[in-house]
C-alpha positions in Angstrom: 19.3 82.6 -50.7 17.9 85.5 -52.8 14.7 83.6 -53.5 14.1 82.4 -50.0 10.5 82.8 -49.0 9.3 82.8 -52.6 7.6 80.1 -54.6 10.7 79.7 -56.8 12.6 76.4 -56.4 15.9 75.6 -58.0 17.5 72.3 -59.0 21.0 72.1 -60.4 21.4 69.6 -63.2 24.9 68.0 -63.2 25.0 65.3 -65.9 28.2 63.8 -67.4 27.6 62.5 -70.9 24.2 62.8 -72.6 23.6 60.9 -75.8 23.3 63.9 -78.2 24.9 64.9 -81.5 26.9 67.7 -79.8 30.2 66.1 -80.8 29.3 66.3 -84.5 29.5 70.2 -84.4 33.1 70.1 -85.4 34.2 72.4 -82.6 36.5 69.9 -80.9 39.5 67.9 -82.2 38.9 64.5 -83.9 40.6 62.7 -81.0 38.3 64.5 -78.5 35.3 63.7 -80.7 36.1 60.0 -80.7 36.7 60.0 -76.9 33.4 61.9 -76.2 31.6 59.5 -78.5 32.9 56.4 -76.7 32.0 58.0 -73.3 28.5 58.8 -74.4 28.0 55.2 -75.5 29.4 53.8 -72.2 27.9 56.2 -69.7 25.5 58.4 -71.5 21.8 58.5 -70.9 19.2 59.7 -73.4 18.2 63.4 -73.2 14.7 62.2 -72.3 15.9 60.1 -69.4 18.0 63.0 -68.1 15.1 65.4 -68.3 12.7 63.0 -66.5 15.3 62.4 -63.7 15.9 66.1 -63.3 12.1 66.9 -63.2 11.6 64.1 -60.7 14.4 65.4 -58.5 13.0 68.9 -58.7 9.5 67.7 -57.8 11.0 66.1 -54.7 12.6 69.4 -53.8 16.2 68.2 -54.5 18.9 70.8 -55.0 21.2 68.6 -57.1 20.3 66.2 -59.8 23.2 63.9 -60.8 21.6 61.4 -63.1 24.5 59.1 -63.8 26.6 57.1 -61.3 29.8 58.7 -62.6 28.4 62.1 -61.9 27.6 61.2 -58.3 31.1 59.7 -57.8 32.8 62.8 -59.4 30.7 65.1 -57.2 31.6 63.2 -54.1 35.3 63.2 -54.9 35.2 66.9 -55.7 33.2 67.8 -52.6 35.1 65.7 -50.0 38.6 65.5 -51.4 39.0 68.6 -53.7 42.8 68.2 -53.9 42.5 64.6 -55.2 39.9 65.8 -57.7 42.0 68.7 -59.0 45.1 66.4 -59.4 43.0 63.7 -61.2 41.6 66.3 -63.6 45.0 67.7 -64.3 46.5 64.3 -64.9 43.6 63.3 -67.2 44.1 66.5 -69.2 47.8 65.9 -69.6 47.2 62.3 -70.7 44.4 63.0 -73.1 45.8 66.2 -74.7 48.0 65.6 -77.7 
């Protein structure tokens, strides 16, 4: 809204897992590192693919860029049934936290 009427356009990038070496930083637990590594292999896209998809979305004038199917599903659940989303995140946190 603040940039309305200007030549500035904004696109929000909302990826889930991107195949990077971020889990190798040692900042998360070993269990979380293993889980994140598996999720990156299953659902992750390369950084180059994410960048291309985001730039394409931006060029089309899109506000949101959700490159992976699981990102779109998560966004839809959060947007249309926020209570279900909040409960699912809470349950997932309790199940995956030692």
